[in-house]
PDB file of N, CA, C and O in Angstrom:
ATOM      1  N   MET A   1       2.294   9.681 -29.359  1.00  0.00           N
ATOM      2  CA  MET A   1       3.569  10.377 -28.290  1.00  0.00           C
ATOM      3  C   MET A   1       4.821   9.796 -27.829  1.00  0.00           C
ATOM      4  O   MET A   1       5.306   9.570 -26.721  1.00  0.00           O
ATOM      5  N   ALA A   2       5.190   9.624 -29.045  1.00  0.00           N
ATOM      6  CA  ALA A   2       6.341   8.449 -28.959  1.00  0.00           C
ATOM      7  C   ALA A   2       7.766   8.832 -27.895  1.00  0.00           C
ATOM      8  O   ALA A   2       8.421   7.988 -27.283  1.00  0.00           O
ATOM      9  N   ASN A   3       8.065  10.721 -27.891  1.00  0.00           N
ATOM     10  CA  ASN A   3       8.851  11.867 -27.112  1.00  0.00           C
ATOM     11  C   ASN A   3       8.300  11.246 -25.387  1.00  0.00           C
ATOM     12  O   ASN A   3       9.169  11.343 -24.521  1.00  0.00           O
ATOM     13  N   GLY A   4       7.184  10.761 -25.029  1.00  0.00           N
ATOM     14  CA  GLY A   4       6.787  11.418 -24.266  1.00  0.00           C
ATOM     15  C   GLY A   4       5.682  12.646 -24.479  1.00  0.00           C
ATOM     16  O   GLY A   4       4.533  12.283 -24.730  1.00  0.00           O
ATOM     17  N   PHE A   5       5.809  13.320 -24.440  1.00  0.00           N
ATOM     18  CA  PHE A   5       5.317  14.795 -25.889  1.00  0.00           C
ATOM     19  C   PHE A   5       3.991  15.362 -26.105  1.00  0.00           C
ATOM     20  O   PHE A   5       3.445  14.353 -26.551  1.00  0.00           O
ATOM     21  N   ARG A   6       3.373  15.974 -26.106  1.00  0.00           N
ATOM     22  CA  ARG A   6       2.396  16.124 -26.384  1.00  0.00           C
ATOM     23  C   ARG A   6       2.828  16.638 -27.789  1.00  0.00           C
ATOM     24  O   ARG A   6       2.824  16.194 -28.937  1.00  0.00           O
ATOM     25  N   ALA A   7       2.958  17.038 -27.568  1.00  0.00           N
ATOM     26  CA  ALA A   7       4.050  18.139 -28.734  1.00  0.00           C
ATOM     27  C   ALA A   7       5.009  17.265 -29.508  1.00  0.00           C
ATOM     28  O   ALA A   7       6.196  17.005 -29.308  1.00  0.00           O
ATOM     29  N   PRO A   8       4.352  16.971 -30.236  1.00  0.00           N
ATOM     30  CA  PRO A   8       5.567  16.081 -31.363  1.00  0.00           C
ATOM     31  C   PRO A   8       6.798  17.111 -31.643  1.00  0.00           C
ATOM     32  O   PRO A   8       8.023  16.992 -31.633  1.00  0.00           O
ATOM     33  N   ASP A   9       5.765  18.325 -31.934  1.00  0.00           N
ATOM     34  CA  ASP A   9       7.846  18.992 -31.839  1.00  0.00           C
ATOM     35  C   ASP A   9       8.818  19.541 -30.947  1.00  0.00           C
ATOM     36  O   ASP A   9       9.630  20.467 -30.975  1.00  0.00           O
ATOM     37  N   TYR A  10       8.545  18.868 -30.341  1.00  0.00           N
ATOM     38  CA  TYR A  10       9.198  18.622 -28.683  1.00  0.00           C
ATOM     39  C   TYR A  10       9.975  18.359 -28.295  1.00  0.00           C
ATOM     40  O   TYR A  10      10.775  18.960 -29.013  1.00  0.00           O
ATOM     41  N   GLU A  11      10.864  17.563 -27.215  1.00  0.00           N
ATOM     42  CA  GLU A  11      11.866  17.173 -27.412  1.00  0.00           C
ATOM     43  C   GLU A  11      12.636  17.369 -25.797  1.00  0.00           C
ATOM     44  O   GLU A  11      12.934  18.508 -25.438  1.00  0.00           O
ATOM     45  N   HIS A  12      12.900  16.240 -24.940  1.00  0.00           N
ATOM     46  CA  HIS A  12      14.050  16.731 -23.463  1.00  0.00           C
ATOM     47  C   HIS A  12      14.381  17.044 -23.792  1.00  0.00           C
ATOM     48  O   HIS A  12      14.247  16.672 -24.958  1.00  0.00           O
ATOM     49  N   SER A  13      15.266  18.070 -23.668  1.00  0.00           N
ATOM     50  CA  SER A  13      16.953  18.935 -23.890  1.00  0.00           C
ATOM     51  C   SER A  13      17.806  18.675 -23.497  1.00  0.00           C
ATOM     52  O   SER A  13      18.789  19.392 -23.681  1.00  0.00           O
ATOM     53  N   GLY A  14      17.938  16.843 -22.312  1.00  0.00           N
ATOM     54  CA  GLY A  14      18.723  16.406 -21.825  1.00  0.00           C
ATOM     55  C   GLY A  14      19.738  17.025 -20.770  1.00  0.00           C
ATOM     56  O   GLY A  14      20.833  16.645 -20.354  1.00  0.00           O
ATOM     57  N   GLY A  15      18.639  18.546 -20.404  1.00  0.00           N
ATOM     58  CA  GLY A  15      18.918  19.523 -18.620  1.00  0.00           C
ATOM     59  C   GLY A  15      18.474  18.749 -17.443  1.00  0.00           C
ATOM     60  O   GLY A  15      18.750  17.559 -17.600  1.00  0.00           O
ATOM     61  N   VAL A  16      18.147  18.886 -16.820  1.00  0.00           N
ATOM     62  CA  VAL A  16      18.434  18.636 -15.420  1.00  0.00           C
ATOM     63  C   VAL A  16      16.732  19.457 -14.891  1.00  0.00           C
ATOM     64  O   VAL A  16      16.384  20.635 -14.959  1.00  0.00           O
ATOM     65  N   GLU A  17      15.742  17.815 -14.214  1.00  0.00           N
ATOM     66  CA  GLU A  17      14.525  18.310 -14.380  1.00  0.00           C
ATOM     67  C   GLU A  17      14.686  19.249 -12.963  1.00  0.00           C
ATOM     68  O   GLU A  17      15.851  19.632 -12.853  1.00  0.00           O
ATOM     69  N   VAL A  18      13.820  19.709 -11.868  1.00  0.00           N
ATOM     70  CA  VAL A  18      13.629  20.373 -11.341  1.00  0.00           C
ATOM     71  C   VAL A  18      12.177  19.712 -10.505  1.00  0.00           C
ATOM     72  O   VAL A  18      11.353  19.181 -11.251  1.00  0.00           O
ATOM     73  N   GLU A  19      11.844  19.739  -8.917  1.00  0.00           N
ATOM     74  CA  GLU A  19      10.951  19.919  -8.768  1.00  0.00           C
ATOM     75  C   GLU A  19      10.393  20.420  -7.706  1.00  0.00           C
ATOM     76  O   GLU A  19      10.438  19.527  -6.861  1.00  0.00           O
ATOM     77  N   TRP A  20       9.939  21.254  -7.311  1.00  0.00           N
ATOM     78  CA  TRP A  20       9.517  22.223  -6.046  1.00  0.00           C
ATOM     79  C   TRP A  20       8.637  21.952  -6.098  1.00  0.00           C
ATOM     80  O   TRP A  20       7.966  21.505  -7.028  1.00  0.00           O
ATOM     81  N   TYR A  21       8.215  22.377  -4.065  1.00  0.00           N
ATOM     82  CA  TYR A  21       7.370  21.387  -3.527  1.00  0.00           C
ATOM     83  C   TYR A  21       7.307  23.202  -2.106  1.00  0.00           C
ATOM     84  O   TYR A  21       8.193  23.840  -1.537  1.00  0.00           O
ATOM     85  N   SER A  22       5.716  23.310  -2.143  1.00  0.00           N
ATOM     86  CA  SER A  22       5.458  24.821  -1.073  1.00  0.00           C
ATOM     87  C   SER A  22       5.667  24.176   0.485  1.00  0.00           C
ATOM     88  O   SER A  22       5.164  23.059   0.366  1.00  0.00           O
ATOM     89  N   ASP A  23       5.862  24.225   1.051  1.00  0.00           N
ATOM     90  CA  ASP A  23       5.878  24.113   2.503  1.00  0.00           C
ATOM     91  C   ASP A  23       4.100  24.708   3.078  1.00  0.00           C
ATOM     92  O   ASP A  23       3.482  25.737   2.804  1.00  0.00           O
ATOM     93  N   GLY A  24       3.857  23.893   3.674  1.00  0.00           N
ATOM     94  CA  GLY A  24       2.214  23.268   4.575  1.00  0.00           C
ATOM     95  C   GLY A  24       1.361  22.486   3.748  1.00  0.00           C
ATOM     96  O   GLY A  24       1.616  21.797   2.759  1.00  0.00           O
ATOM     97  N   ASP A  25       0.416  22.700   4.281  1.00  0.00           N
ATOM     98  CA  ASP A  25      -0.441  20.667   4.570  1.00  0.00           C
ATOM     99  C   ASP A  25      -0.044  20.202   2.533  1.00  0.00           C
ATOM    100  O   ASP A  25      -0.263  20.951   1.582  1.00  0.00           O
ATOM    101  N   LEU A  26       0.462  19.003   2.486  1.00  0.00           N
ATOM    102  CA  LEU A  26       0.160  18.414   0.986  1.00  0.00           C
ATOM    103  C   LEU A  26      -1.020  18.466   0.474  1.00  0.00           C
ATOM    104  O   LEU A  26      -1.090  18.500  -0.755  1.00  0.00           O
ATOM    105  N   ASP A  27      -2.631  18.492   1.512  1.00  0.00           N
ATOM    106  CA  ASP A  27      -3.519  17.651   1.262  1.00  0.00           C
ATOM    107  C   ASP A  27      -4.513  19.474   0.869  1.00  0.00           C
ATOM    108  O   ASP A  27      -5.310  19.641  -0.054  1.00  0.00           O
ATOM    109  N   ALA A  28      -4.304  19.989   1.372  1.00  0.00           N
ATOM    110  CA  ALA A  28      -5.034  21.421   1.447  1.00  0.00           C
ATOM    111  C   ALA A  28      -4.877  22.124  -0.389  1.00  0.00           C
ATOM    112  O   ALA A  28      -4.050  22.013  -1.294  1.00  0.00           O
ATOM    113  N   ASP A  29      -6.087  22.784  -0.209  1.00  0.00           N
ATOM    114  CA  ASP A  29      -6.722  23.471  -1.929  1.00  0.00           C
ATOM    115  C   ASP A  29      -5.830  24.251  -2.647  1.00  0.00           C
ATOM    116  O   ASP A  29      -5.745  24.467  -3.856  1.00  0.00           O
ATOM    117  N   ASP A  30      -4.697  24.925  -0.996  1.00  0.00           N
ATOM    118  CA  ASP A  30      -3.990  25.612  -2.156  1.00  0.00           C
ATOM    119  C   ASP A  30      -2.402  25.557  -2.001  1.00  0.00           C
ATOM    120  O   ASP A  30      -1.585  26.472  -2.105  1.00  0.00           O
ATOM    121  N   TYR A  31      -2.170  23.868  -1.651  1.00  0.00           N
ATOM    122  CA  TYR A  31      -0.202  23.217  -1.964  1.00  0.00           C
ATOM    123  C   TYR A  31      -0.318  23.797  -2.885  1.00  0.00           C
ATOM    124  O   TYR A  31      -1.363  24.093  -3.465  1.00  0.00           O
ATOM    125  N   LEU A  32       1.044  24.114  -3.227  1.00  0.00           N
ATOM    126  CA  LEU A  32       1.540  24.493  -4.616  1.00  0.00           C
ATOM    127  C   LEU A  32       2.792  22.784  -5.111  1.00  0.00           C
ATOM    128  O   LEU A  32       2.937  21.885  -4.282  1.00  0.00           O
ATOM    129  N   THR A  33       3.285  22.745  -6.106  1.00  0.00           N
ATOM    130  CA  THR A  33       3.710  22.376  -6.495  1.00  0.00           C
ATOM    131  C   THR A  33       4.051  22.075  -7.537  1.00  0.00           C
ATOM    132  O   THR A  33       3.382  21.344  -8.267  1.00  0.00           O
ATOM    133  N   GLU A  34       6.111  22.986  -8.107  1.00  0.00           N
ATOM    134  CA  GLU A  34       6.078  22.894  -9.097  1.00  0.00           C
ATOM    135  C   GLU A  34       6.809  22.295 -10.564  1.00  0.00           C
ATOM    136  O   GLU A  34       7.856  22.884 -10.830  1.00  0.00           O
ATOM    137  N   ILE A  35       6.436  21.290 -11.478  1.00  0.00           N
ATOM    138  CA  ILE A  35       8.171  20.678 -12.077  1.00  0.00           C
ATOM    139  C   ILE A  35       8.605  21.311 -13.331  1.00  0.00           C
ATOM    140  O   ILE A  35       7.924  21.704 -14.277  1.00  0.00           O
ATOM    141  N   TRP A  36       9.504  21.324 -13.200  1.00  0.00           N
ATOM    142  CA  TRP A  36       9.904  21.935 -14.850  1.00  0.00           C
ATOM    143  C   TRP A  36      10.981  20.736 -15.419  1.00  0.00           C
ATOM    144  O   TRP A  36      11.780  19.819 -15.227  1.00  0.00           O
ATOM    145  N   ILE A  37      10.478  21.333 -15.996  1.00  0.00           N
ATOM    146  CA  ILE A  37      11.344  20.218 -17.452  1.00  0.00           C
ATOM    147  C   ILE A  37      12.093  20.042 -18.601  1.00  0.00           C
ATOM    148  O   ILE A  37      11.825  19.336 -19.573  1.00  0.00           O
ATOM    149  N   PRO A  38      13.332  20.947 -18.349  1.00  0.00           N
ATOM    150  CA  PRO A  38      13.792  20.787 -19.971  1.00  0.00           C
ATOM    151  C   PRO A  38      13.816  20.660 -20.923  1.00  0.00           C
ATOM    152  O   PRO A  38      14.277  19.543 -21.159  1.00  0.00           O
ATOM    153  N   ILE A  39      13.453  21.431 -22.204  1.00  0.00           N
ATOM    154  CA  ILE A  39      12.191  20.993 -23.779  1.00  0.00           C
ATOM    155  C   ILE A  39      13.648  21.934 -24.228  1.00  0.00           C
ATOM    156  O   ILE A  39      14.521  22.668 -23.764  1.00  0.00           O
ATOM    157  N   ARG A  40      13.029  21.121 -25.821  1.00  0.00           N
ATOM    158  CA  ARG A  40      13.972  21.936 -26.767  1.00  0.00           C
ATOM    159  C   ARG A  40      13.187  22.229 -28.161  1.00  0.00           C
ATOM    160  O   ARG A  40      13.612  21.218 -28.721  1.00  0.00           O
ATOM    161  N   GLU A  41      12.395  22.817 -29.118  1.00  0.00           N
ATOM    162  CA  GLU A  41      11.966  22.411 -30.505  1.00  0.00           C
ATOM    163  C   GLU A  41      12.551  21.699 -30.891  1.00  0.00           C
ATOM    164  O   GLU A  41      13.723  21.553 -30.543  1.00  0.00           O
ATOM    165  N   VAL A  42      11.663  20.612 -32.204  1.00  0.00           N
ATOM    166  CA  VAL A  42      13.172  19.278 -32.591  1.00  0.00           C
ATOM    167  C   VAL A  42      13.111  19.500 -34.870  1.00  0.00           C
ATOM    168  O   VAL A  42      12.414  18.786 -35.591  1.00  0.00           O
ATOM    169  N   LYS A  43      13.715  20.241 -35.200  1.00  0.00           N
ATOM    170  CA  LYS A  43      14.188  20.896 -35.856  1.00  0.00           C
ATOM    171  C   LYS A  43      14.062  20.427 -37.137  1.00  0.00           C
ATOM    172  O   LYS A  43      15.171  20.039 -37.503  1.00  0.00           O
ATOM    173  N   GLU A  44      13.255  20.280 -37.972  1.00  0.00           N
ATOM    174  CA  GLU A  44      13.012  19.508 -39.156  1.00  0.00           C
ATOM    175  C   GLU A  44      14.255  19.236 -40.253  1.00  0.00           C
ATOM    176  O   GLU A  44      14.025  19.953 -41.227  1.00  0.00           O
ATOM    177  N   ASP A  45      15.496  18.459 -40.456  1.00  0.00           N
ATOM    178  CA  ASP A  45      16.324  18.827 -41.477  1.00  0.00           C
ATOM    179  C   ASP A  45      16.030  19.277 -43.005  1.00  0.00           C
ATOM    180  O   ASP A  45      15.108  18.835 -43.690  1.00  0.00           O
ATOM    181  N   GLY A  46      16.818  20.070 -43.338  1.00  0.00           N
ATOM    182  CA  GLY A  46      15.571  20.241 -44.737  1.00  0.00           C
ATOM    183  C   GLY A  46      16.846  21.447 -45.046  1.00  0.00           C
ATOM    184  O   GLY A  46      16.777  22.179 -46.033  1.00  0.00           O
TER     185      GLY A  46
END
C-alpha cells in the first residue's frame, strides 16, 4: 500500500479532495459525512 490506496491499480489524481459534513449532532448514529478523493487508474506501460 505504498500509495495509500488498498488497490495498487489506483493513485491520487492530484485533484481537489472534498469533505462534507451534514448538519446536526456529531455523535448521533444517523450523522453523515463524506470524503471524496479524486483517483485515477494506473496504466502499465506496455
